[in-house]
C-alpha positions as CSV (number, residue, x, y, z in Angstrom):
1,M,106.2,121.0,140.2
2,S,102.9,121.5,138.6
3,A,101.1,120.0,135.7
4,V,102.4,121.3,132.4
5,R,104.3,119.7,129.6
6,S,107.8,121.0,129.2
7,L,108.0,124.1,127.0
8,A,111.7,123.6,126.6
9,V,114.2,121.1,128.0
10,F,114.5,123.2,131.2
11,L,110.9,124.2,131.6
12,V,109.3,121.7,133.8
13,G,108.8,123.3,137.2
14,A,105.2,124.4,136.9
15,C,101.9,125.1,138.6
16,L,98.7,124.3,136.8
17,I,96.1,126.2,138.9
18,A,92.5,125.0,138.4
19,G,90.5,128.1,139.1
20,A,93.2,130.5,140.2
21,A,94.7,133.7,138.8
22,P,98.4,134.0,139.1
23,L,99.3,136.2,142.1
24,A,102.5,137.6,140.4
25,A,100.8,138.5,137.1
26,Q,97.2,139.4,137.4
27,A,96.8,141.1,133.9
28,P,95.2,138.8,131.3
29,V,97.3,137.6,128.5
30,G,96.1,135.7,125.4
31,G,97.7,132.4,124.5
32,G,99.2,133.8,121.3
33,E,100.9,136.7,123.1
34,A,102.3,134.5,125.8
35,A,103.5,132.0,123.3
36,S,105.3,134.7,121.2
37,R,107.3,136.0,124.2
38,P,110.9,134.8,124.4
39,L,111.9,132.2,127.0
40,P,114.4,133.1,129.7
41,P,117.9,131.7,129.6
42,P,118.6,128.3,131.3
43,F,121.0,129.9,133.8
44,A,121.8,133.2,135.5
45,P,123.7,135.3,133.0
46,D,126.4,136.5,135.4
47,Q,126.9,133.8,138.0
48,V,129.0,130.6,138.3
49,L,129.3,127.9,141.0
50,V,132.9,126.7,141.6
51,A,134.3,124.0,143.8
52,F,138.0,123.8,144.6
53,R,140.0,120.8,145.8
54,P,139.8,120.4,149.6
55,G,142.7,122.0,151.5
56,L,143.6,124.5,148.7
57,A,145.2,127.6,150.2
58,G,143.0,130.7,150.3
59,A,145.6,132.6,148.4
60,E,145.4,130.2,145.5
61,V,141.6,130.3,145.5
62,A,141.7,134.1,145.4
63,Q,144.2,134.0,142.6
64,A,142.0,131.7,140.6
65,H,139.0,134.0,141.0
66,A,141.1,137.0,140.1
67,A,142.3,135.3,136.9
68,A,138.7,134.5,136.0
69,G,137.5,138.1,136.7
70,A,135.1,136.7,139.3
71,R,133.9,138.1,142.6
72,V,132.7,135.9,145.5
73,L,129.1,136.4,146.3
74,K,128.6,133.5,148.8
75,R,130.5,130.6,150.2
76,F,128.8,127.2,150.9
77,A,131.5,126.0,153.3
78,A,129.8,122.7,154.1
79,I,130.3,121.4,150.6
80,G,133.3,123.6,149.5
81,V,131.4,125.5,146.9
82,E,131.5,129.2,146.1
83,L,129.0,131.3,144.1
84,V,130.8,134.0,142.1
85,A,129.7,137.0,140.0
86,V,131.2,137.2,136.5
87,P,130.8,139.6,133.6
88,A,127.3,139.3,132.1
89,G,127.3,136.9,129.1
90,S,130.6,135.3,130.0
91,V,129.2,132.3,132.0
92,Q,130.1,129.5,129.6
93,A,133.6,130.9,128.9
94,T,134.3,131.4,132.6
95,V,133.1,127.8,133.4
96,A,135.5,126.5,130.8
97,F,138.3,128.7,132.2
98,Y,137.8,127.3,135.7
99,Q,137.6,123.7,134.4
100,R,141.1,124.0,133.0
101,N,142.4,124.8,136.4
102,P,143.7,121.5,138.0
103,N,142.7,122.9,141.5
104,V,139.0,123.1,140.5
105,R,136.8,120.1,141.2
106,Y,134.0,121.5,139.0
107,A,132.5,124.7,137.8
108,E,129.0,125.2,136.4
109,P,126.3,127.8,135.7
110,N,123.8,128.8,138.3
111,Y,120.9,127.0,136.5
112,Y,117.3,128.2,136.5
113,R,114.2,126.1,137.1
114,P,111.1,128.0,136.0
115,L,107.7,127.6,137.7
116,V,105.2,127.9,134.8
117,L,101.5,128.7,134.5
118,P,100.5,127.7,131.0
119,T,97.0,129.3,131.1
120,E,95.5,132.5,132.3
121,G,93.5,130.8,135.0
122,R,90.5,132.1,136.9
123,D,90.0,133.5,140.4
124,P,89.4,130.9,143.1
125,P,85.7,130.1,143.6
126,E,83.9,131.9,146.4
127,A,83.6,129.9,149.6
128,L,81.7,126.7,149.0
129,N,79.1,125.3,151.5
130,I,80.9,121.9,151.6
131,D,83.0,119.9,154.1
132,Y,86.5,120.5,152.7
133,F,87.9,117.3,154.1
134,T,85.4,115.3,151.9
135,Q,87.1,117.0,149.0
136,Q,90.5,115.8,150.0
137,W,90.1,112.5,148.1
138,G,93.8,111.8,148.3
139,L,93.6,111.4,152.0
140,H,90.3,109.5,152.3
141,N,88.5,108.3,149.2
142,T,85.1,106.6,149.6
143,G,84.0,107.2,146.0
144,Q,82.3,110.4,147.2
145,A,81.1,113.1,144.8
146,L,83.8,115.7,144.4
147,F,83.5,119.4,143.4
148,D,84.8,119.9,139.9
149,P,86.9,123.1,139.9
150,E,86.9,123.1,136.1
151,T,83.1,123.1,135.6
152,G,81.7,124.0,139.0
153,G,79.7,120.7,138.9
154,T,80.5,117.4,140.5
155,M,82.7,114.5,139.5
156,A,83.0,110.9,140.6
157,A,85.9,109.3,142.5
158,T,86.9,105.7,143.1
159,A,86.9,104.2,146.6
160,D,90.2,103.6,148.3
161,A,92.2,105.6,145.6
162,D,93.9,107.3,148.5
163,I,96.8,107.1,151.0
164,D,94.7,105.8,154.0
165,A,95.4,108.9,156.1
166,P,92.6,108.4,158.7
167,E,93.8,104.9,159.2
168,A,97.4,106.2,159.7
169,W,96.1,108.9,162.1
170,D,94.6,106.1,164.2
171,L,98.1,105.0,164.9
172,T,99.8,108.4,165.3
173,R,98.9,112.1,165.0
174,G,102.5,112.9,164.4
175,S,104.5,115.2,166.6
176,D,105.1,119.0,166.7
177,T,108.8,118.2,167.3
178,V,109.1,116.9,163.7
179,R,110.0,119.7,161.3
180,I,109.4,119.8,157.5
181,A,111.5,122.2,155.4
182,I,109.3,123.5,152.6
183,L,111.8,124.6,149.9
184,D,109.5,126.5,147.5
185,S,108.2,130.0,146.6
186,G,107.7,131.0,150.3
187,V,104.5,130.3,152.4
188,E,101.8,132.7,153.6
189,C,102.4,132.0,157.2
190,T,99.5,134.3,158.3
191,H,97.0,132.0,156.7
192,V,94.5,130.7,159.2
193,D,95.3,127.1,158.4
194,L,99.1,127.6,158.7
195,A,99.8,130.3,161.3
196,T,100.3,127.9,164.2
197,K,102.4,125.5,162.1
198,C,104.9,127.8,160.6
199,L,108.2,127.9,162.4
200,E,110.1,130.5,160.4
201,Q,110.4,132.2,157.1
202,K,113.8,132.3,155.4
203,N,114.5,133.9,152.0
204,F,117.5,132.6,149.9
205,T,116.4,134.3,146.7
206,G,116.8,137.8,145.2
207,S,113.3,138.6,146.1
208,S,112.7,141.5,148.6
209,T,110.3,139.5,150.6
210,A,110.0,136.0,152.2
211,A,106.3,136.0,151.4
212,D,104.7,133.7,148.8
213,L,103.7,136.0,145.9
214,I,103.0,133.0,143.6
215,G,100.8,130.7,145.6
216,H,102.7,127.5,145.0
217,G,104.6,127.2,148.3
218,T,101.5,127.9,150.4
219,H,99.6,125.2,148.7
220,V,102.4,122.7,149.1
221,A,103.0,123.5,152.8
222,A,99.3,123.0,153.7
223,I,99.2,119.5,152.0
224,A,102.1,118.4,154.2
225,A,101.2,120.2,157.5
226,A,98.1,122.3,157.6
227,E,96.3,122.7,160.9
228,T,94.2,119.5,161.2
229,N,90.9,118.9,163.0
230,N,90.5,122.6,163.8
231,G,87.1,123.0,162.0
232,I,88.6,125.2,159.3
233,G,89.8,124.5,155.8
234,T,91.8,121.4,155.0
235,A,93.8,118.7,156.8
236,G,97.6,118.3,156.6
237,V,99.0,114.8,156.2
238,G,101.6,115.2,158.9
239,W,98.8,116.4,161.4
240,N,101.0,117.8,164.3
241,A,104.1,118.3,162.3
242,K,105.4,121.8,161.9
243,F,107.2,123.4,158.9
244,G,109.6,126.1,157.9
245,S,109.1,128.2,154.9
246,I,112.5,128.1,153.0
247,K,112.1,130.4,150.0
248,V,114.2,129.2,147.1
249,C,111.9,130.2,144.2
250,Y,111.0,133.8,143.5
251,E,108.4,135.7,141.6
252,Y,109.5,136.6,138.1
253,P,109.0,139.7,136.0
254,Y,105.7,139.8,134.2
255,E,107.4,140.1,130.8
256,W,108.2,136.4,131.0
257,Y,104.6,135.4,131.5
258,P,103.4,132.5,131.7
259,I,106.6,131.9,133.7
260,L,105.7,133.2,137.2
261,G,108.5,131.8,139.4
262,M,112.2,131.0,139.1
263,C,114.2,128.6,141.2
264,E,118.0,128.9,141.1
265,V,120.3,126.0,141.9
266,A,122.3,128.3,144.2
267,A,119.2,129.0,146.2
268,S,118.3,125.3,146.3
269,V,121.8,124.6,147.6
270,D,121.4,127.3,150.2
271,G,118.0,126.0,151.4
272,L,119.2,122.4,151.6
273,L,122.3,123.3,153.6
274,Y,120.2,125.5,155.9
275,A,117.6,122.7,156.5
276,A,120.4,120.2,157.2
277,D,122.1,122.4,159.8
278,N,119.0,123.8,161.5
279,G,117.1,120.8,163.0
280,Y,114.8,119.8,160.1
281,H,113.9,116.1,159.6
282,V,112.2,116.2,156.2
283,V,112.7,118.3,153.1
284,N,110.1,118.8,150.4
285,M,111.3,120.1,147.0
286,S,108.4,120.6,144.6
287,Y,110.6,122.0,141.8
288,G,113.1,120.6,139.3
289,S,114.1,120.5,135.7
290,D,115.3,118.2,133.0
291,P,119.1,118.8,132.8
292,D,119.5,118.3,129.1
293,P,121.6,119.5,127.4
294,Y,123.4,120.1,130.7
295,S,124.5,117.6,133.3
296,P,122.8,117.5,136.7
297,S,124.2,120.2,139.0
298,N,127.3,119.1,140.9
299,A,126.7,121.7,143.6
300,E,123.1,120.5,144.1
301,R,124.3,116.9,144.1
302,D,126.8,117.7,146.9
303,A,124.1,119.6,148.9
304,I,121.7,116.7,148.6
305,A,124.4,114.3,149.8
306,Y,125.2,116.6,152.7
307,A,121.6,116.8,153.8
308,W,121.3,113.1,153.6
309,S,124.4,112.6,155.7
310,K,122.8,114.8,158.3
311,G,119.8,112.4,158.5
312,L,117.2,114.3,156.5
313,V,114.5,112.5,154.5
314,L,114.5,114.1,151.1
315,V,111.3,114.2,148.9
316,A,111.0,115.8,145.4
317,A,108.5,116.1,142.6
318,A,109.3,113.8,139.7
319,G,108.2,116.1,136.9
320,N,105.3,116.7,134.6
321,D,106.3,115.8,131.1
322,Y,104.4,112.5,130.9
323,A,107.7,110.7,130.0
324,S,110.6,109.1,131.7
325,N,113.1,112.0,131.4
326,R,115.1,112.4,134.7
327,H,114.4,115.6,136.6
328,Y,116.6,116.9,139.3
329,P,116.7,117.1,142.3
330,A,114.2,114.2,142.2
331,A,116.5,111.9,140.3
332,F,119.4,112.0,142.8
333,A,119.8,108.6,144.5
334,E,119.1,110.0,148.0
335,V,115.8,111.5,147.1
336,I,112.3,109.9,147.2
337,S,111.0,111.0,143.8
338,V,107.2,111.2,143.5
339,A,104.9,110.8,140.5
340,A,101.2,111.9,140.6
341,T,97.9,109.9,140.6
342,D,94.3,111.0,140.1
343,R,91.1,110.3,142.1
344,H,90.7,106.9,140.3
345,D,94.3,105.7,141.1
346,N,95.4,106.2,137.5
347,L,98.7,107.9,136.7
348,A,97.9,111.6,136.2
349,Y,97.9,112.5,132.6
350,F,100.8,114.9,133.1
351,S,103.0,112.9,135.4
352,T,106.6,111.8,134.8
353,F,106.9,108.1,135.3
354,D,109.7,105.5,135.3
355,K,109.9,102.3,137.3
356,N,113.7,102.5,137.5
357,W,114.1,105.9,139.1
358,V,110.7,107.3,140.2
359,S,110.2,105.9,143.7
360,V,106.5,106.2,144.5
361,A,103.3,107.9,143.4
362,A,100.9,110.0,145.4
363,P,97.7,112.0,144.8
364,G,98.5,115.0,142.6
365,H,95.5,115.9,140.4
366,Q,93.0,118.5,141.5
367,I,94.2,118.7,145.0
368,L,92.5,121.1,147.4
369,S,94.8,123.0,149.8
370,A,95.4,126.5,151.3
371,Y,96.2,129.4,148.9
372,P,97.3,133.0,149.6
373,N,94.3,135.1,150.7
374,A,95.1,137.7,148.0
375,G,94.1,135.0,145.4
376,C,90.6,135.1,146.8
377,G,90.5,138.8,147.2
378,I,90.2,138.6,151.0
379,A,92.1,140.2,153.9
380,A,95.3,138.6,155.1
381,D,93.7,137.9,158.5
382,D,90.5,136.4,157.1
383,P,89.2,133.8,159.6
384,E,88.2,131.4,156.9
385,G,91.1,131.7,154.5
386,C,91.5,131.0,150.8
387,Y,91.7,127.5,149.3
388,N,92.2,126.3,145.8
389,W,92.7,123.2,143.6
390,L,96.1,122.7,142.0
391,S,97.5,119.8,140.0
392,G,101.0,118.5,139.6
393,T,103.7,116.3,141.0
394,S,104.3,119.4,143.1
395,M,101.1,118.4,145.0
396,A,102.0,114.7,145.1
397,A,105.4,115.3,146.8
398,P,104.1,116.9,150.0
399,H,101.8,114.0,150.6
400,V,104.9,111.9,150.9
401,A,106.7,114.5,153.0
402,G,103.7,114.4,155.4
403,V,103.9,110.6,155.6
404,A,107.6,110.8,156.3
405,A,106.8,113.2,159.2
406,L,104.3,110.6,160.6
407,V,106.8,107.8,160.3
408,R,109.5,109.8,161.9
409,A,107.2,110.8,164.8
410,S,106.1,107.2,165.4
411,N,109.6,106.0,165.9
412,P,112.2,108.8,166.4
413,G,115.0,106.3,166.5
414,L,114.6,105.5,162.8
415,S,117.4,106.7,160.4
416,N,116.4,108.5,157.3
417,A,117.2,105.4,155.3
418,E,114.8,103.4,157.5
419,V,112.0,106.0,157.1
420,R,112.5,106.0,153.4
421,S,112.4,102.2,153.4
422,R,109.1,102.1,155.3
423,I,107.5,104.6,152.9
424,E,108.7,102.7,149.8
425,N,108.2,99.2,151.0
426,G,104.8,100.1,152.5
427,A,103.5,101.5,149.1
428,D,100.5,99.8,147.5
429,A,101.6,97.8,144.4
430,S,98.1,97.7,143.0
431,G,95.5,100.5,142.6
432,A,91.9,100.7,143.6
433,L,90.9,99.5,140.1
434,G,93.6,96.9,140.0
435,Q,96.2,99.1,138.3
436,N,99.8,97.9,138.4
437,F,101.6,100.9,139.9
438,R,104.9,99.2,139.4
439,A,104.5,99.6,135.7
440,W,104.9,103.4,136.3
441,V,107.0,103.7,139.5
442,K,109.4,101.5,141.4
443,Y,107.4,100.8,144.5
444,G,103.8,101.9,144.1
445,R,101.3,104.5,145.4
446,V,102.2,105.6,148.9
447,N,100.1,104.3,151.8
448,A,100.5,106.1,155.1
449,H,99.0,103.3,157.1
450,R,101.3,100.7,155.8
451,A,104.3,103.0,156.0
452,L,103.7,103.0,159.8
453,G,103.9,99.2,159.8
454,A,100.3,98.3,159.7
455,G,99.7,95.1,157.7
456,T,103.3,94.7,156.8
457,E,106.4,93.2,158.4
458,P,108.9,96.0,159.4
459,P,111.4,96.3,156.5
460,P,114.8,94.9,157.3
461,P,117.5,97.4,158.1
462,P,119.7,98.4,155.1
463,S,122.7,96.2,154.6
464,Q,126.1,97.9,154.9
465,I,127.7,98.1,151.5
466,S,131.3,99.4,151.6
467,L,132.5,101.1,148.5
468,S,136.0,102.4,147.5
469,A,137.0,104.0,144.2
470,T,140.4,104.5,142.6
471,G,141.0,106.7,139.6
472,S,143.8,106.4,137.0
473,K,144.6,107.6,133.5
474,V,145.8,105.5,130.6
475,K,147.4,107.8,128.0
476,G,145.6,110.7,129.6
477,V,142.2,109.0,129.5
478,Q,140.3,108.8,132.8
479,Q,139.1,105.5,134.3
480,V,137.9,104.5,137.7
481,D,138.0,101.1,139.4
482,L,135.3,100.4,142.0
483,Q,135.5,97.8,144.7
484,W,132.8,96.9,147.2
485,S,131.6,94.3,149.7
486,G,128.3,93.5,151.4
487,A,125.8,93.7,148.5
488,G,123.2,91.2,147.3
489,T,123.2,89.2,144.1
490,A,122.9,92.0,141.6
491,V,123.8,95.7,141.8
492,D,123.3,99.0,140.0
493,I,126.3,101.4,139.6
494,W,125.6,105.1,140.0
495,R,127.8,107.9,138.8
496,N,127.0,111.6,139.6
497,G,123.3,110.8,140.3
498,G,122.6,108.6,137.3
499,T,123.0,104.9,136.6
500,I,125.8,103.8,134.3
501,A,125.2,100.0,134.8
502,T,122.1,98.1,135.9
503,N,121.6,94.5,137.2
504,E,125.4,93.8,137.2
505,A,126.5,90.6,138.7
506,N,127.8,91.2,142.2
507,D,131.5,90.3,141.8
508,G,132.6,93.2,144.0
509,A,134.4,95.1,141.2
510,Y,133.6,97.3,138.3
511,R,135.7,99.5,135.9
512,D,134.2,102.7,134.7
513,A,135.9,103.5,131.4
514,I,135.0,107.2,131.4
515,G,136.9,108.0,128.3
516,Q,137.5,111.7,129.0
517,K,140.7,113.6,129.3
518,G,141.6,116.5,131.6
519,A,139.9,117.3,134.9
520,G,136.7,115.9,136.3
521,T,135.0,114.8,139.5
522,Y,132.9,111.6,139.8
523,T,130.9,110.4,142.7
524,Y,129.8,106.8,142.8
525,R,127.4,104.6,144.7
526,V,126.5,100.9,144.4
527,C,122.9,99.9,145.1
528,E,121.3,96.5,145.3
529,T,119.2,96.2,142.2
530,G,115.5,96.9,142.9
531,T,116.1,98.3,146.4
532,T,117.1,101.4,148.2
533,V,120.0,99.6,149.9
534,C,123.1,101.6,148.8
535,S,126.7,102.0,149.6
536,N,128.5,105.0,150.9
537,E,129.5,107.6,148.3
538,A,133.1,107.4,146.9
539,T,134.4,110.4,145.0
540,V,137.3,110.5,142.5
541,S,138.8,113.8,141.2
542,F,141.2,114.1,138.3
């Protein structure tokens, strides 16, 4: 997600390009003209995601679709969800129709998450006679003079406002067996700094190409896993790690400018399930949206839970509204949500922050990385490649994904929970100027060196919290009784990806008085307060 304030409740997936023209919309547009254009709807106008009760006969499923006037487009068998086509304009009525069916666990629109460019931007600067690694202040910050992409001059930095990447690389260069799934707008895999690192290109969108026509995904992929120490361009945090380009965001028609890309929840689900079932170890999701006035996507929640159950480390951009609004997928309990810092270790002026649900911070302001060669007006096989500065929590998240790849490579026997614990517990609580990171995020600014165990005791393995849930109705009103064992002195109760109670005394029981009638599905977790130690998920359907 890039640095732009939300234009509407669902407009937070964005890309603020410092010195770059949008690849998907090259014609200049004035601010007034862009501002007067209508915003797109919050969801696909003719698609619905539906989940039926497990074990329901195929004939009954087909009958339900026929009654709704729906046609199956795709089945996500791993989580029991189907994407269906419905008559245009009937989404909300069709969702309500499905929800009245007792055999339906949930039905919801196929939500949109736009990627927004709020300004016209400029072409990337011509090749600079500088050492690009010295410009990667987020990896190694000595207080060096940095190129200012806004003015073309220089700007100061603050020593040690970085993730200590060289110190981490002294311990491990990672491994080419560790695979990072870049769920984004695609990646220019012919780029000189990415060609040897790109494993595959998959396209789960309606776009006719798996290529990156926006620039966002290429920039993100190179932060996590660009070719390193090759004498060209920039260094990737994960050094030897490789990545797959999993396209879940697509270029959007120019009439919606400044919206350049669109990410659909159905594509996000598809990408997550593909990564979970095809040998990936880390997933980076630099997209998301504020769900208001809608609930977080149930289908995406189930896909996140499935990927986690398969052992993947999940990383997502926290958002860019300079507030504490929850954004998804970052706010799901299984995900490491990442805020952005600047070259002085301050919270970036655009970054979402919240010490309750945002896990860590990482460099995300004016980050230099690879960019599609067309953005520089050069050939696809140019031996130097195109590079650019972008800002956003979109850029912060792949720093953490790269660190996760290093931790995974250093000890392949670690579980995803243990990798996450090392990243979070190894984060710096204080900044280079004495900032209290924990006033903004739960753990601090990520430190790759400490995540690998340097200077810290290895974090204890997560305790095993066993949770069960029983649903009942009193005069038709839903309630759920939770019981658990194995937790610490205080716990937080999570329902459908959000907390419903915090710092509860650990008496092993809790009643959730939902207060709703009819059908509904609720997934619960119990976590020790202030930690990532959580129970299994327990789901109740009415």
